[in-house]
C-alpha positions, 0 to 999 in steps of 0.5 A: 094962697098968698102966704103959700106963694111965698112959701113955695117960692122959698121951697124952690130956691136955689144958689145955682144961677141958671136953676134960680132963673128957671124956677123964677120963670116957672113961678111967674107962669104958674097956673090956677093952682087948684091942687094947693087949693084942694090941700088947704080946703081939705085941711080946713074941712078936717080941722084947720091949716097947720105948718104941715099943710103948707109943706103938703101943698109945696110938696105936691106942687113941686112934684106936680111941676116936675112931672109937667117939665118932664112931660113936655120933654117927652111930648116935645111940647114947645108951650105950656099955658100959653108960654114957652116950655122949659125945654123950648127955651133951655133944651131938653137936657136942662129941662130933665135936670130941672124936673129932677131938681124939683123932684128932689126939692120936694122929697127933701122938703118932707124929709127935713120936716119929718113929714114922712106920712106926706111923703108916702102919700105923694110918692104913692101918687107919683108912682100911680101917675107913672104906671097910668101913663105907661098903661095908656102908652101900651094900650094906645098902640093896640087901640083896644082900651075898654071902659074898665081899663080907661077908668084904671088909667085915669084913676092913676094918671089924674085922680091919684094926684088930686086924691093925694091933695085931699088926703094929705090935707086931711093928714096935715090937719091930724084928722082921723084915719076914717076922715083921711080915707074919705078925703082920699076917696073924695079926691079920686071922684073929683079927679075922675070927673075932672079928667072926663071933662078934659077928654070931652073938650077934645070933641068940642064940648064946652064954650071956650075950648082950651086946646084944639079939637082932635088933639087926643085923636091925633095922639091915638088916645082912646077916651070915654066918648070914643070907647063908648062909641066903639062898643056900640058900633057894628063891626064894619063901623068899628073897623072904619073908626079905628082905622081913622085913629090909627092911620088918618089921625092927622087928617082934619077931615077924617078927624071931623068925621070921627067926632061926628060919629062919636056925637051921633052914637051918644058918646058925648052924652054917655061921658057927661053922664059918667062925669056927673056920676063921679061929681055926685060921689064926690059931693056925697062924701063931702056932705058927711063932714060938718058944714063950714065955710071951707066945706062950701068953698070946697064944693064950689071948687069941685063945681069949678073943676068940672064946669070949667070951659077950658 
């Protein structure tokens, strides 16, 4: 990861003064970097780290960072990971252009190194992420998301990117088509469990919650605990809960009432069961690979992404 940091910094480098200043700001405030870890460990499990692995990890991190910068503009978010967002410091126009620059750097990185397979894998993930976000926006207006549609949204929005990490890591190690497909499926299951855990935080599940309780409700996001609760509620209760999401989602007392209803209906317990189902699927797929230090580390990373407290 230390070597990757140098590699990634070089991939973001620009001769433009303001761009260089902003990309330096981004690097200094990087997150846990779980996605590059998935790339490197997947490569190791499938044969070993290569130059292509570094390209894959850089490509994914560049495109992921670009989507975060653009997301902050769309959401008018003033902070990211406890620091000011790019749009808060440099305004929306510059933030959008920075996101575009990072996206183009990722594309050029793969083209210049003739990593067309990696480009296809990651570009597919970005397409999926965009479609998932649009599907969620469409369904959120109507507040009629079924469990099946919810899984489709989180597969596209979250799991597709983690799947691309694992798939591209395997591809960079020149693994067989079968193993590349297995690593893709492994990543999908990890991503599904990861997103369900993230949704559970909104209902106070976890010790050190990384975001205020009720944010998803305020944004009218229909997540698994609420979807399950609505599916088990009688007509009048369902109407009342939907009314809170639609018309009283910023009223803290009403949001607490909704959270209480979800807990009492078993929505949290149901979501935890589903989260554990996807964790088991992921670990079962990983178990088909030969034992190694990298495989053990990847198992631990799976547990970390799902057992985290924020």
